[in-house]
C-alpha positions in Angstrom: 67.8 112.4 88.1 70.7 110.3 86.8 72.5 107.7 88.8 76.3 107.6 89.5 78.6 107.3 86.6 79.8 103.8 85.7 82.7 105.1 83.7 85.8 103.1 84.6 83.7 100.2 85.9 83.0 96.7 84.6 79.6 94.9 84.5 79.6 91.9 86.8 76.8 89.5 85.6 75.9 88.0 89.0 75.0 84.5 89.6 75.7 81.6 91.9 79.1 80.4 93.0 81.0 78.5 95.7 82.2 81.1 98.3 85.1 80.4 100.6 87.5 77.5 100.7 88.0 74.3 102.8 91.7 74.1 101.8 93.4 77.0 103.5 92.7 79.1 106.6 89.9 78.3 109.1 88.1 81.6 108.6 87.4 80.7 105.0 85.4 77.6 105.9 83.0 76.2 105.1 82.9 76.6 101.3 79.2 77.2 100.5 77.0 78.2 97.6 76.0 81.9 97.4 74.0 83.9 94.9 74.6 87.6 94.0 72.7 90.0 91.8 74.5 91.8 88.9 76.4 95.0 89.6 79.1 97.4 88.3 82.5 97.4 89.9 85.5 99.7 89.6 88.1 98.2 87.2 90.9 98.9 89.7 91.3 100.1 93.3 90.7 103.7 94.0 93.9 105.5 93.1 95.8 108.3 94.9 94.7 110.7 92.2 91.0 109.8 92.5 91.1 110.0 96.3 92.8 113.4 96.0 89.9 114.7 93.9 87.5 113.5 96.6 89.4 115.1 99.4 89.6 118.4 97.6 85.9 118.4 96.6 84.5 117.3 100.0 87.2 118.9 102.1 87.5 115.6 103.8 90.0 114.7 106.5 90.9 111.0 107.0 91.0 109.4 110.3 94.8 109.1 110.1 95.0 112.9 109.9 92.7 113.5 112.9 93.7 114.0 116.5 92.8 110.8 118.4 89.9 111.3 120.9 91.4 111.6 124.4 88.1 110.5 125.9 88.8 107.0 124.6 92.1 106.5 126.4 93.1 106.0 130.0 95.2 108.7 131.8 97.3 109.5 128.9 99.1 112.8 128.3 97.2 114.4 125.3 100.6 115.2 123.8 101.1 111.6 123.0 97.8 111.4 121.1 99.0 112.4 117.6 97.6 111.8 114.2 99.2 108.9 112.3 98.8 105.5 110.8 100.4 102.0 110.6 103.4 101.6 108.4 105.1 98.3 107.4 108.8 98.2 108.2 110.9 95.4 106.7 113.0 93.6 109.3 116.8 93.0 109.0 116.5 89.3 109.3 114.2 86.4 110.2 111.9 87.1 113.1 109.1 85.3 115.1 106.2 85.3 112.6 103.7 84.9 115.5 104.1 88.6 116.5 103.1 91.0 113.8 104.0 94.0 116.0 107.7 93.3 115.0 107.1 94.7 111.5 104.3 97.2 112.0 104.8 100.6 113.5 102.4 103.4 114.4 104.1 106.4 112.6 103.1 109.9 113.6 102.3 111.9 110.4 101.7 108.9 108.2 98.6 109.2 106.1 97.3 108.8 102.5 99.5 111.7 101.3 102.5 110.5 103.4 102.5 106.7 103.1 105.8 106.1 104.8 105.6 109.0 107.2 105.8 112.8 107.2 109.0 112.8 105.1 107.4 110.9 102.3 104.9 111.9 99.7 102.8 110.5 96.8 104.6 112.2 94.0 104.7 109.9 91.0 102.1 107.6 92.7 98.9 109.0 91.3 98.1 105.7 89.6 98.9 103.6 92.6 96.0 102.6 94.9 95.4 105.0 97.8 96.4 103.6 101.2 95.9 104.6 104.9 92.2 104.7 104.5 90.0 103.4 107.3 86.5 101.9 106.8 85.0 105.3 107.6 87.2 106.9 105.0 86.3 104.3 102.4 82.6 104.7 103.1 82.9 108.4 102.8 84.5 108.2 99.4 81.9 105.8 98.2 79.1 108.0 99.4 80.7 111.1 97.7 80.9 109.2 94.4 77.3 108.0 94.7 78.5 104.4 94.9 78.7 101.7 97.6 81.3 99.4 99.1 80.8 95.8 98.1 79.6 93.0 100.3 82.1 90.2 100.9 80.1 87.9 98.6 79.9 90.5 95.8 83.7 91.2 96.1 84.6 87.5 96.0 82.2 86.7 93.1 83.8 89.5 91.1 87.3 88.5 92.0 86.8 85.0 90.8 86.1 86.3 87.3 84.0 83.3 86.4 86.6 80.7 87.4 84.6 78.3 89.6 86.8 76.7 92.3 90.2 78.0 91.1 92.5 79.0 94.0 93.7 82.2 92.3 91.8 84.9 90.3 93.7 83.8 87.2 93.5 80.0 87.5 95.2 77.1 89.3 98.9 77.9 89.1 100.4 80.7 91.2 102.9 81.8 88.6 101.9 80.2 85.3 105.0 79.6 83.1 107.0 81.6 85.6 104.9 84.8 85.1 104.0 86.8 88.2 100.2 87.6 88.0 99.9 90.0 91.0 101.8 92.2 93.3 102.7 90.0 96.2 105.8 89.2 98.3 108.4 86.9 96.9 111.0 85.6 99.3 111.0 85.2 103.1 108.6 87.6 104.8 109.2 90.1 106.5 112.9 90.6 105.7 113.7 89.3 102.2 111.7 90.6 99.3 113.2 89.3 96.0 110.9 91.6 94.0 110.3 88.9 91.3 107.2 90.9 90.3 109.2 94.1 90.0 107.7 95.9 93.0 108.4 96.5 96.6 105.4 98.3 98.0 102.3 99.2 95.9 102.3 99.1 92.1 100.4 101.1 89.5 96.8 99.7 89.3 97.2 98.1 85.8 100.7 96.6 86.2 99.3 93.0 86.1 96.7 91.3 83.9 93.0 91.7 84.7 90.8 88.7 85.7 88.0 87.2 83.6 85.7 90.2 84.3 88.3 92.7 83.3 89.1 93.7 86.9 92.7 94.6 87.9 94.4 93.9 91.3 91.7 91.6 92.7 94.7 89.8 94.2 97.6 91.5 95.9 98.7 95.2 95.8 96.3 96.4 98.6 93.6 94.8 100.8 90.1 96.3 100.1 87.3 97.1 102.5 83.8 95.4 102.3 80.7 96.4 104.2 80.4 93.0 106.0 81.0 92.6 109.7 83.7 90.0 110.3 83.0 86.6 111.8 85.5 83.9 112.5 84.2 81.6 109.7 81.4 81.5 107.3 79.3 79.3 109.6 79.6 81.5 112.8 82.7 83.6 113.0 86.2 83.8 114.6 89.5 85.5 114.3 92.7 84.5 112.5 95.0 87.4 111.8 98.1 87.5 109.6 99.7 90.5 107.9 96.7 92.9 108.5 97.2 94.3 112.0 94.5 95.1 114.5 94.2 98.9 114.7 92.9 99.0 118.3 96.0 97.1 119.4 98.6 98.9 117.2 97.2 102.3 116.7 99.8 103.3 119.3 101.1 101.9 122.6 98.2 103.6 124.3 95.7 101.4 126.2 92.0 102.1 125.3 89.4 102.4 127.9 88.2 99.0 129.2 85.0 98.0 127.5 85.8 99.9 124.3 85.1 97.6 121.3 86.0 98.5 117.8 83.7 96.8 115.2 85.6 94.7 112.6 84.9 94.5 108.9 86.0 92.0 106.3 88.8 93.1 104.0 89.6 91.0 100.9 92.3 90.5 98.3 95.5 90.4 100.2 98.3 92.8 99.5 101.9 93.3 98.4 102.9 92.0 101.8 101.3 88.5 101.4 104.0 85.8 101.1 103.7 82.1 100.7 105.8 81.5 103.8 103.4 83.5 106.0 100.2 84.8 104.5 98.7 83.1 101.4 95.8 85.5 101.2 96.2 86.7 97.6 93.3 84.4 96.8 89.6 85.2 96.2 88.5 83.0 99.1 90.9 84.7 101.6 89.4 87.0 104.1 90.6 89.1 107.0 88.9 90.9 109.9 90.0 94.5 110.4 89.1 97.1 113.0 87.0 99.9 111.4 89.4 102.6 112.7 92.5 101.0 111.2 94.4 102.6 108.5 97.7 101.2 107.2 100.1 101.2 104.3 98.4 98.2 102.6 94.7 98.8 102.8 92.6 100.6 100.1 89.2 100.3 98.5 87.1 100.0 95.4 83.5 100.7 94.8 80.4 99.1 93.2 77.1 100.4 91.7 74.0 98.3 92.0 71.3 98.7 89.4 68.1 100.3 90.6 65.6 97.9 92.1 62.7 97.3 89.7 59.3 98.1 91.1 
């Protein structure tokens, strides 16, 4: 029996590296040495076209397309429990950056095929990363492909591309010689996007240079799921949210049953919404905790394949 295909993947040699950072956000601390084994990793995030093939073959329905379970909510008219997902909406001017609910909306009918809502579609975006995928959706895709989602350490090692200690996946300067190296937000978030990188929203997966391991979009474009449970820092764990909203709080204005706890997983890489004035998380050390049931217009995935364990 043959293993999963590694076509479209890059070999990551494994080794020891310094994971995390002591220079930015609290949840990235402390920087510490970690060792990972070699593995294969997708060259770019899973695209809309690839996810479409999975959906057709597996007849899969994403969480955003499913009716919310009324048993989880308190005394709510079932007619308000509609399928949907979180969509970013640019504000008209400066706002209080302490309240991310200002620019996130739960949009009925938003899903991977309708990224901005039911009136939108993915025509012409086949080579863009798929979005509106929850952790369950990402794990289902990986399982169908015979692959795995990476651990946080595997993801960060791969993202660094062999650059020990560099703040960005391409080196020390954010925009070397004025060149934009990733799809991020330029201007004042969440109202002014100067589009210096040429994009507002997601971009095709090979629009920017690869890192040292030949991997594209390891910074910006879309956040990516890992299998690790989120803790507040590398020593113990805590929570520090920015532009990735908590699904349990924003899935809709509907209160969940008291005592309901949604596990959180680590997402990595930042997205096209990460801006220097608000969320400098387009760095390999950056990390975010996200509720497993969350889907949004800036979270996607990529997979890995680990070599068989030798007897």
